[in-house]
N, C-alpha and C positions, 0 to 999 in steps of 0.2 A: 216419216211417212211420205212427205213430198220433198222431191229434190235431192236428198242425200244419196239414195241408192243408185241413181243414174251415174254417179261419179265413182262407182266401185269397180275394181278390176274383176274380170270374170274368174280369176284364180286368186285365192287367198284373201279376198275381201278388203284389200288395201285401197285407200283413196287415190284416184288418179288426178294429179294436178297438172301434168304436162302430157300432151299427146303429140306424137310425131305421126302425122297422117299417112295413109297408104301410098300417096303419090309424092310424098316429100322425100328428097334426098339431101342429106346434110353432110358436108365435107368439112371436118374439123373436130376438135375435142369439145366435149360437153361436160360441164360440172352441174350437178343437180342435187335437189333435196326433195323429200316427199315421194310422190309416186310418179314414175316416168313410164309411159306406155308407148311402145314402138310398133307401129304398123308399117312404117316406111323403111328407109335404108339410112344408116349412119356409117360414114367412113371416118373413123377416128376413135380416140379414147373416150370412154364414157365413165365418169367417176362421181360417186356420191360425195357430197361434202362431209368432212370429218365430223363425227359426233351427231349425225342426224339419223333419224329413223327412215331411211330411204329404201325404196323398192323399185326395181326396174323389171318390166315385163316386156318380153319380146313376143308379139303376137304371131299367129300362124304364118302370115306373109311378111313379117318383119325380118330385117337382116342387119346385123352389125359386123363390120370389118374393123377390128381393133380390140384393144383390151377393155374389159369391163370390171369395175371395182365398186361393190356396193354391199351392204349388209344382207339384203335379201335379193336374189336374182331368180326370176321365173322365166323359163325359156320354152316356147312352143314353135319358134321359127328357126332361123338359121344364125349361127354365131361363128365367125372366123376370127380367132384369137383367144388369148387366155382369159379365163373368168376367175375372179377372186370374190367369192361370197363370204363375207365376214361372219355371217350367222347361218344362213341356209340357202340352198339352191334347189329349185324344183325343175325337173326336166320332164315336160309333158310328152305325150305320145309322138308328136311331130317334130320334136327338137332335134336339130342336127348341129353338133358342136365340133369344130375343127380346131382344137387347141387343148391346152391343159386346163383342168378344172380344180381350183383350190377351194376347199369347203371345210366347214365344221359339221354340218348336217346335210345329207343329200336325200332327195326324194326323186326316184326315177321311174317313170311309167314305161310299160311295155311298148316297144316301138321307138323309143328315144335312142339316138346314136351318138356316141362320142368317139371321135378320132383324135386321141391324145391320152393323157394320163389323168386319173382321178387321184388328187393329192390331198390327204387329210391335213388339216391345219397343224396338228400335233406330230406329223411325221418327222423323223429325224432327217437332218440334212443329208446324211450319207446315202439315204435311200433315193434322194432326189438327184444326186450328182452322177450316179452310175458307179461302176466298179472302180476300185482304187488302181492307180497306175501300176503298182507291183502285180496285181492280179492280171491286168491286161498284158503285161510283159511276159508273165508265165504262160499265158494262153498262146501268145505269139510264138514262144520258144517251143511249146508242145506241138503246135501246128507245123512249124518248120521242121521238127524232128520227124514228124510223120510223113512229110513230103519227101524226105531224103532216103 
C-alpha cells in the first residue's frame, strides 16, 4: 500500500532499482541487475548480469548508443545499436530503434519504428548471414550477361 508502487516501471510493472535521470549522460559500459530505467543518455554497452531477472526500460526521452543485452527490454525512446532480448522485447509507440533486434517474443505498438532486422532467437544462421557465395556469383554472372 505504501512505498512499493512508486518504484514500479510505467510499463510491465517491474521494480526500478536504478534510474538514469533525464539530464544524465553516461559514457562507458554498464552491467546491471534488477530494473534499470533510462531517462537520460548512455553511450556504451548495457548488459544484464547473467542469470538475473533484469529489465531495462528506455523512457520517452531516453537514448542508448550501443548494444543492449537483457532478458526483458522495454523501449519507448531511442536506441542506436543491436538489442538482444533473451526473453521479451516491448516496443512502445514512440520507440525508435536503429539496429538489429534479437528476440524470443516481441510486442510492438503502432508507431514504433525499427531500422534494422527483427531476428527470432530460433532463426537458422543461414538466414542471418545472407545469400551463399555461389548464389551471389550466379547473380553477378547473369547481370554481366544481360549487360553484354
